[in-house]
N, C-alpha and C positions, 0 to 999 in steps of 0.2 A: 586462538585455541578455543575449542568448544567442548561442552560437557561430554565426557566419555572419550574425548580425542586425546592423542598423544601430544608432546610438545610441538610448538608452532613450526619449527624448521625440520621436522622429520621428513623422510621421503614420502611423496604423495601416495595415498592409499589407492589400491586398485578399485576402480569404480564398479559398483554393483547396481545395475539399473533398478529404479523403483517405479513400478507401473502405477499410474493414477487414473481414476475415473472422473475425479472432479478436483478442483483446487479452490479452497476458500481460506484455510487457516494453515499455520505453520506445521501442524501435525500431518497435513496431507502430503507434505514434501518428504517426510521420513527423516533419516539421519542427516543432520546439517553438514557434518564433515564431508560426507559423500556428495551432497548437493553442491557444496562449495568447490570440491575437486572437479566436479563435472562442469561447473561454471568456468573454472580456469581453463579446462580443455577446450570448451566451446569458444572462449575468448581468443584462444590461439588459432583456431580454425572454425570460423562461424559456419562454414558450408560442409563440414565433415559429414553431416548426416542429411545432406540435401535430398537424398533418395527416399528418406523415411516418409515424407509427406507427398510423394508422387501420387497424383490422381486423388488427393484428399483436399477437402475444402474447409477453410475456417471462416465462420460467420462471426463478425465482430459487431455487436449490437450496442449502440450508444444512445442512452436516454438523456445523457448530459454532455456538455462540452468536453473537449479533450485536445491536447496537443501531443505531449510525450507518450501517453498511453496509446493513442491511436497510431502514431508513427512507429513507436518501438515494437508494438505487438504485431503490426502488419509486417514490419521488417523481419521479426523473429519467425513468423510463419513462412515468409519467403525464403529465409535461410534454410528451412527444412523442406523446401520444394513444394509447399502447399499453394493452392489457389486461395485467394482471399476475397471475401465479399464484406464490404463495410456498409452497415445500415445505420444512418442517423435518423432515429425515430421521429424526432421533432421537425426535421427538415424534409424527409423523403418518404414518409409513410403516413397511413391513417393515424389519427390520434387514438391511443389505446386506453381502454378501460382496464383497470387492474383489480377492482373490487368485485367480489361475488354478490349476487342477490340484488344488484342495482337495476333500475329501469333506465335503459340507455336512451334517454330522450334529450341529452345534451349534445355537446360538440364532439364526443368520442364515438367514432363510427365502428370500431372493431374491438372485441374483447381479447385480452392477452391469452385467454385459454384456447381460442381458435388460432390466434397468430403464432403462438409458440410451436405447436406441432407442424404448422405450415413451414415455419422457419427451419425446423429440424429436417424436413424432407428435402431441403436444398443443400445440406452441408453435412460434415462429419464431426465437427467440433464447434461449440458455441462459446464465445466470450461475452460477458455481460458487464456493462458499466451503468449503474443506476444509483444515484445518490440518495441519502436520507431526506425525507420530507421535513424533518425536524418539528413536526407537530404531534405525531402519535408515536411515542417511544416504543410501545409494545409492537406496533406494526413494523417499525424500522428494525428493532433488535431481533425480531423473528426472521429477518432477511426474507420477507414475503416474496418479493419479485424474483430473487435469485432461486429460491427453492421451487417456485412455480416452473422455472426453466428446467431445473433438474428433474422434476416430476413428469412434465408433459412433453419435453422435446425429444426424448429417446436418444439423446446425444450426450457425450461428455461435456461438462460445463465448467468454465473457469472464470474467476472473478477478475475483472479489470477495474475494480473499485465498486463496492456495494454500499449499502446503508451504514454498515459498521466496520468494514475492513477494506484495506488496500494491500493485499498480500504481494502482488508483483512489485510494488514500491518497496515494501519492507524487505523483500528478498534482495532487491538491488541495493538497498541501504546496507544490508549485512555484507554483501559482496564488497562494497566500497570500504567498509570498516576493515574487513579482512585484508584488503590491499594496502591500507594506509596505517594499520596498527604499528606501534613502535614497542609494544610490550605484550607479554602473553595475555594479560587480563586488564585491558584498558578501562578507564572510567568513562562511561557514556551517560550524558545528561540529556533528557528530553525536557525542553522548556517551553511553556506557554508564552505566547507573545500577542500583543494587541492587534485587533483587526476591526474594520468598520462594519463588517457584515457577520451574521451568524454562520459559522461553518460547521460541517459534520465532524464527528470524532473518528472517522475511518482511518486516517493516516496515523494519528497518535495511538489509536487502539492497536493497529497492526504493528507499529514500531515497538510498542511496549511488549506485545505478545512475543515478537521475534527476539527482542533483546533478553527477555526472560528465559527464552530457550537457549540462548547463547551464553558462553562462559565469559561474561563481562560484568563489571561493577556498574550496575544500572541504577540511576536515580531519576525521579520525576520531580519537576518543580513547576508550580502554578499557584495562582491566588486561590484562596479558600473558596469552595463552591464549584470548582472545576474538576473534581475527583473523577477519574476514569472508572468505568465499570470494572469491578474486580475480576471478571472473566478474562479481561485483557491485561489489566495492571498487575494482577497476581499479588505477590508479596513484595513488589518493588517498593523501596522506601520513598516517601513523598516528603520533600523539603520545601516549606512555604517561603523560605528565605532564598531568593534566587542567587544572590551573591555567594551565600554559603554553599549552595548546591554546585556552583561553578568551580569552586576551589579544587585545583589539581586535576581538572577534567582533561581528557584526551580528545573527546568528541562532544560537540554541542549540536544537538538537533533541535532546531526551532520550528514551532508550528502553533498556529492558533486553533482553538476548538471552542465551540459553544458549550454551555452547561450540559453535561451528560444526564442530569436528572437522577443521579444515583440515590441521593438522600432526600431530594425534593423533586418528585416527578413533575410537579407543576412548572418547574423551571426548565424542563427539557428544551433544548434548542435556543435558549435565551442567551443574550449577552448580559452578564450580571453587573458590569460596571461600564461607565462611559469610557470609551477607548482613549480619549484625551487625558483622562485621569490615570491611565495605566501606562503612560509613556515610559516609565522607568523600567518596564519589562522588555522594551525593545532591545535586542541584542546589539551592543555597541562595544567599542574598545574598552570601556569601563569594566564591563563584565568579563571580556576575554582576557583582560590583564591578570586576573586571578587564576586562570587556567594554566595547565602545563602546555602552553603553546598549542591549544586545542585546534582541531580541524572543525570548520563550521559546515553544517549540513542543513539542507532544506529540500523538500520534494519539488518545489516550483509548481505553479508560478508564485512569486514572492512579491509582496508590497514593500518596496524599499522605504525606509524611514518609519515604518511601522513594525514589521517583523524584525528587520535588521537594517543597520546603517550601511551606506555605500562603502565605508572604510572596511567593514568586516567582510562583506560579501565579495569585494574585489581584492581582498588580501590573498597572498600566495597560499594561505592555509584554508581557503574556501574550496569545498569539494562539490559544489552544486552542479557543475558541468560533468565531471566524471561520474557523479552519482546518477545524473539523468542518462548518460550514455550506457550505464550498466542496466538500465531498464530493458534494453534489447537482449542482454545476456540472461537476465532472470526470466524473461518471457520465453526465450529459446529453450532453456532448460525445462520449464513447465510444459510447453507444447511438445517437446521431444518425449517426455515421460508419458504424456497423455496418448500420443501416437503409439508408443510402445505397448500401451495397455489395451489397444483396440483389437 
């Protein structure tokens, strides 16, 4: 059940299409009940709208590695009858400069400000995947690369993960929770877990943002110093005792993230503690035992033995595979709405 929605088992509402020009945050999707109803319809017939993208081309631009995002978004575009061009910037293009005012005397041969309008001339819709650099918080949180595409491409742009958000993942997470909820207002816990590398905050930011928009009992748990930006965490309660946060939970969403630098900007992108010393935060049977037989979720890829134990991720309550499969559905809904707005 979602804010403003009627009880969970009422007849499905008649879908009213929401046209989109870009997709970055949950607000861009509009009413969540309608979006979830549309996702259910698409899941029943993925090719119902195959004519919508006829003679349209989606350009998927990857500045970073991808497995689920690349495959699911390409499949979603094909579900709608679109042509798809995939560009791996690091493997199949000139190295791109993103900063203004620089003297390009290094190994970067082309500026993004010329590359973007060229890309736009070959397609109708552009998807962007560009991770945070984790060195300049202001640059990352301004979503500089994404907004350059919005400004200079002349095409609708959607985020396939950016410096601060991963909305296609969060939408798929919400679809998965809707499919597996056992009560009208489940308790959903986002938990930090250890990792050997510094990771961006995009996935936890989006998950928090989307859970705050949904009618769930949402709690965030992490060690002190890892507080998410209030723009995404909102008023969600933070519980620093992981075991207490897990009590009675229906869904556990595990994810590592580096320091967001909210209170100490100089710590942005850092790992604040040796991950060996944080092993107690790894999601194991010990934590899951205090939940209400909670479903385990993670965006993948996942480092077993660090984020989660084999026992938990392989249990019948693990949703990581259905969750990944729903990436195709979330991307299909988003692309459909963008096409309807053209």
